[in-house]
Wavefront OBJ file of the C-alpha trace (Angstrom):
o trace
v 199.715 106.275 114.571
v 198.572 109.572 113.925
v 196.207 111.301 116.456
v 193.101 112.557 114.474
v 189.511 112.745 114.828
v 187.371 110.537 112.574
v 184.019 111.863 111.644
v 182.316 108.440 111.735
v 178.756 107.611 110.368
v 177.605 107.624 114.058
v 179.235 111.055 114.800
v 177.490 112.549 111.545
v 173.857 110.970 112.855
v 174.636 112.667 116.078
v 175.638 115.889 114.718
v 172.188 115.769 112.999
v 170.326 114.754 116.150
v 172.001 117.916 117.981
v 170.911 120.253 114.954
v 167.299 118.913 114.950
v 166.959 119.740 118.598
v 168.219 123.219 118.219
v 165.892 123.715 115.325
v 162.922 122.980 117.943
v 161.056 125.868 119.425
v 162.102 126.535 123.062
v 158.480 125.560 124.304
v 158.902 121.830 122.704
v 160.680 119.004 124.668
v 164.346 119.088 123.681
v 165.906 116.063 125.051
v 167.987 113.283 123.282
v 169.455 109.939 123.987
v 171.994 108.009 122.180
v 172.838 104.377 123.172
v 174.995 101.655 122.097
v 177.837 99.194 122.873
v 181.432 99.987 123.887
v 184.077 100.911 121.151
v 181.895 102.670 118.863
v 183.569 106.027 119.350
v 181.016 107.491 121.613
v 183.215 109.266 123.987
v 185.466 110.980 121.451
v 182.363 111.930 119.535
v 180.776 113.596 122.569
v 183.901 115.578 123.374
v 184.110 116.903 119.741
v 180.221 117.891 119.788
v 180.642 119.425 123.209
v 183.911 121.410 122.082
v 182.218 122.574 118.800
v 179.012 123.521 120.403
v 180.363 125.163 123.741
v 178.186 122.266 125.631
v 178.397 121.155 129.047
v 179.810 117.416 129.276
v 179.356 115.505 132.190
v 180.101 111.906 133.076
v 177.561 110.373 135.448
v 179.041 108.061 138.176
v 177.385 105.845 140.673
v 178.142 108.211 143.573
v 175.982 111.453 141.877
v 173.549 113.064 143.947
v 171.349 116.296 143.405
v 174.001 118.295 145.270
v 177.121 116.852 143.597
v 175.570 117.209 140.014
v 174.726 120.893 141.085
v 178.121 121.536 142.193
v 179.414 120.096 138.850
v 177.108 122.362 136.925
v 178.076 125.376 138.936
v 181.707 124.784 138.074
v 181.218 124.522 134.335
v 179.182 127.701 134.625
v 181.572 129.564 136.687
v 179.285 129.735 139.579
v 179.706 129.967 143.293
v 179.566 126.213 144.548
v 178.761 127.256 148.133
v 175.106 126.657 149.353
v 172.618 123.916 149.854
v 171.216 122.156 146.926
v 168.269 124.681 146.558
v 170.482 127.654 146.281
v 172.740 125.950 143.868
v 169.888 125.027 141.752
v 168.534 128.549 141.620
v 172.173 129.734 140.597
v 172.125 127.184 137.775
v 168.569 127.892 136.805
v 169.212 131.626 136.432
v 172.466 131.023 134.615
v 170.974 128.829 132.038
v 167.866 130.891 131.625
v 170.213 134.016 130.714
v 172.843 132.268 128.531
v 171.522 128.612 127.434
v 174.071 126.065 127.327
v 173.362 122.368 126.185
v 174.035 119.738 128.722
v 175.291 116.142 127.720
v 175.431 113.378 130.494
v 177.543 110.461 129.319
v 177.260 107.038 131.075
v 173.608 107.735 131.914
v 173.280 104.283 132.967
v 174.844 105.044 136.347
v 171.623 107.004 137.133
v 168.867 104.991 135.663
v 168.063 103.243 138.916
v 165.544 103.846 141.534
v 167.664 105.169 144.092
v 168.983 108.033 141.674
v 165.563 109.200 140.362
v 165.925 112.658 142.267
v 168.975 113.193 139.879
v 167.054 112.415 136.953
v 164.245 114.749 138.421
v 166.565 117.438 138.935
v 167.544 117.241 135.160
v 163.882 116.988 134.246
v 163.107 120.265 136.205
v 166.164 122.131 134.699
v 165.026 121.140 131.125
v 161.663 122.077 131.886
v 162.168 125.457 133.491
v 165.136 126.661 131.289
v 164.089 125.103 127.734
v 167.787 123.859 127.339
v 168.934 120.950 125.380
v 169.661 117.950 127.658
v 171.336 114.874 125.554
v 171.783 111.513 127.528
v 174.411 108.829 126.175
v 174.583 105.310 127.650
v 175.098 101.586 126.935
v 172.862 99.393 124.899
v 170.354 98.979 127.732
v 169.792 102.571 128.295
v 166.938 102.915 125.954
v 164.924 100.329 127.717
v 165.892 101.620 131.136
v 164.336 105.012 130.115
v 161.191 103.713 128.734
v 160.410 102.415 132.456
v 160.150 106.091 133.387
v 157.445 107.315 130.849
v 157.365 110.918 132.176
v 161.169 111.314 131.145
v 161.107 109.240 128.124
v 158.297 111.254 126.744
v 160.615 114.315 126.625
v 163.025 112.547 124.273
v 162.403 113.614 120.882
v 166.044 112.736 119.303
v 166.830 108.777 119.629
v 170.089 107.504 118.275
v 171.242 103.707 118.241
v 174.844 103.712 117.942
v 175.685 101.066 114.819
v 178.802 98.870 114.614
v 181.594 100.558 112.875
v 181.146 100.068 108.995
v 184.030 99.858 106.298
v 184.102 103.404 105.580
v 184.881 104.157 109.152
v 187.397 101.421 109.553
v 189.196 102.543 106.127
v 189.449 106.028 107.767
v 190.990 104.629 110.784
v 193.609 102.503 109.087
v 194.922 105.471 107.069
v 196.164 106.818 110.518
v 198.515 103.897 110.739
v 202.014 104.235 110.105
v 202.043 101.181 108.069
v 199.861 100.349 105.147
v 196.990 98.086 105.793
v 196.310 95.855 102.753
v 192.813 95.143 101.400
v 192.557 91.512 102.509
v 193.410 92.787 106.145
v 190.911 95.547 106.085
v 188.298 93.149 104.886
v 189.069 91.049 108.022
v 188.934 94.021 110.346
v 185.617 94.957 108.920
v 183.992 91.348 109.469
v 185.566 90.624 112.818
v 186.314 94.000 114.518
v 183.474 96.434 113.807
v 184.798 98.121 116.822
v 187.321 101.335 116.881
v 188.758 100.609 120.254
v 189.585 96.969 119.260
v 191.180 97.969 115.808
v 193.111 100.655 117.538
v 194.790 98.293 119.660
v 195.536 96.126 116.799
v 197.068 98.764 114.664
v 199.230 100.083 117.631
v 200.541 96.249 117.970
v 201.307 95.934 114.405
v 203.048 99.269 114.222
v 205.286 97.801 116.945
v 205.615 94.488 115.194
v 206.380 96.097 111.813
v 209.143 98.386 113.290
v 210.744 95.452 114.579
v 210.599 93.357 111.530
v 210.904 96.082 108.946
v 207.463 95.863 107.129
v 206.103 98.828 105.536
v 202.645 97.431 104.669
v 200.673 94.423 106.235
v 198.444 91.737 104.523
v 196.089 89.540 106.672
v 198.906 86.584 106.353
v 201.453 88.673 107.927
v 198.915 89.864 110.542
v 197.826 86.302 111.318
v 201.587 85.294 111.546
v 202.562 88.425 113.738
v 200.640 86.948 116.769
v 199.335 90.318 117.587
v 195.639 89.595 117.410
v 196.099 87.601 120.502
v 198.518 90.099 122.133
v 201.717 88.209 121.141
v 204.401 90.437 119.152
v 206.674 87.927 117.429
v 209.992 89.085 116.380
l 1 2 3 4 5 6 7 8 9 10 11 12 13 14 15 16 17 18 19 20 21 22 23 24 25 26 27 28 29 30 31 32 33 34 35 36 37 38 39 40 41 42 43 44 45 46 47 48 49 50 51 52 53 54 55 56 57 58 59 60 61 62 63 64 65 66 67 68 69 70 71 72 73 74 75 76 77 78 79 80 81 82 83 84 85 86 87 88 89 90 91 92 93 94 95 96 97 98 99 100 101 102 103 104 105 106 107 108 109 110 111 112 113 114 115 116 117 118 119 120 121 122 123 124 125 126 127 128 129 130 131 132 133 134 135 136 137 138 139 140 141 142 143 144 145 146 147 148 149 150 151 152 153 154 155 156 157 158 159 160 161 162 163 164 165 166 167 168 169 170 171 172 173 174 175 176 177 178 179 180 181 182 183 184 185 186 187 188 189 190 191 192 193 194 195 196 197 198 199 200 201 202 203 204 205 206 207 208 209 210 211 212 213 214 215 216 217 218 219 220 221 222 223 224 225 226 227 228 229 230 231 232 233 234 235
């Protein structure tokens, strides 16, 4: 299977959201939130956007504290990581004031809890004091969790709900396969697996099955008979 980035419909919507935030005046709130189920290409999309826009992409974890996120930001900005939280904060703030960078926080659900509010407050302060764009990305519940904190949620002006992968996206993905995916199997994937992660697993298994059995294209019948849907590769 070829390794290539697919510009899905979710990717296009996210690119538009970032463009909208960049077009706002610095004095306006410039926070965004994207949320949705697993397997919709969020991580790959964020990596692509971060690379193209020279953004800082961080993955939130359960162990995050104010000092740990400040240390991570210092590393990303090429700053000294020694010192207490107040010293690190000033370094980060001054750096972002002189050279603004977009900050993207993936897996934001990890800090949307009472004991992590200090981390959210730090990010809010950085946003307010430097006017940088901060974009959060999380699972389906992230939007509802953010709504509980109105003083943060009021700053979110771009809201994206990641949608299930559609036919066009799955067609593009299947084109990367080393075997031809016939139309009836494509239709099956669209109906049952509107999820790129699951489709990729199926395609990789299919390629192995086809190599063993000498198939160059796969119909729904061959797919069903192969057993790959259930993790079984028949010879």
